[in-house]
N, C-alpha and C positions, 0 to 999 in steps of 0.2 A: 466242712465235712466232704469227703470224697466218696462217691458212690463206687462200689466194687468194679463195675464194668468200665468206668472211667479210669480208675486206678490202674487196671490191667493195660488199657490203651496207652496211658501216659508212661507206664514203665517200659512198654515195648518200644516207644519212641525214644525215651531218654537213655535206656540201657542197651540199645541195639549196638553191636560192634561196628556196624557201618556208620553210625552217627558219630562215634568217637574219631573216626578217620577223616571226617569232613573238615575242611578248612573254614576259617571265619568268612572268607570271601564267598564260598559256596553257600553258606547260611544266609548271607546278605542278599544273594541273588534270589533265593527262595522267598525271602521276606518282601523284596521289592516287586516280585511278580504279582500282577493283578489277578489273583486266583482266589476263588471262593472254595473253602475247604469245610468238610464235615467235622464238627467238634467231637464226634463220638467214634467214628470209624477210622482205622489205621490201614494204610496201604504201604507195606515195606517199613520205612523209617519216617514216614510223613503221614499227616492226616490225609484222608482220601479227598481227591478233588471232586467237587460236585459238578454234575452235568448241567450245562446251560439249557434252558428251555424257553420257548416263546421269545426268541431273539435276545436272550440274556436278561429278560425281565425277572426271571426267577430261576433258582438252581435247586436241583433235587439230588439227594444221595440215593444211589441205586441199592444200597444195602439196608439202610435203616429207615429210609423215607423222610429224613430231615429235609425241611424246605426253607430256603432263604430267599427273601425278596429285598435286595439292596435298595431298590427305589421306593420301598415302603417300610421305613424303619419301625412303624407302629405294629407291623404284622407279627403275630406270635405263632410260632410253629406248633402244630398239633401232633407231631410224631410221638411215639410211645416214650421215648427218652426225655423229650422236652416236657411232656405232661407229667412224668415222674418227678422231674426237677421242680416243676411248679407246685406239685403237691407237697414236696419236702419243704419248700420255702414259705408255704402258707402258715 
């Protein structure tokens, strides 16, 4: 099941005219980059890059408040969208 706001974001990324003009090598460069991205917010034709905080220990989305802590995989984000997904999956 795809939530409407996620569906819009995914459609913008996959149907963007700029996306179709990119080469496979450019896509590989994006995948290889060690960048943390928000799974909900889109910036152009990519998901928004999260801002590193506290020396890179955690990353925060300035738009939706999504929080990622790569060094703590057990951490569960409490932003509104993650909470909504948790409620759907219960």
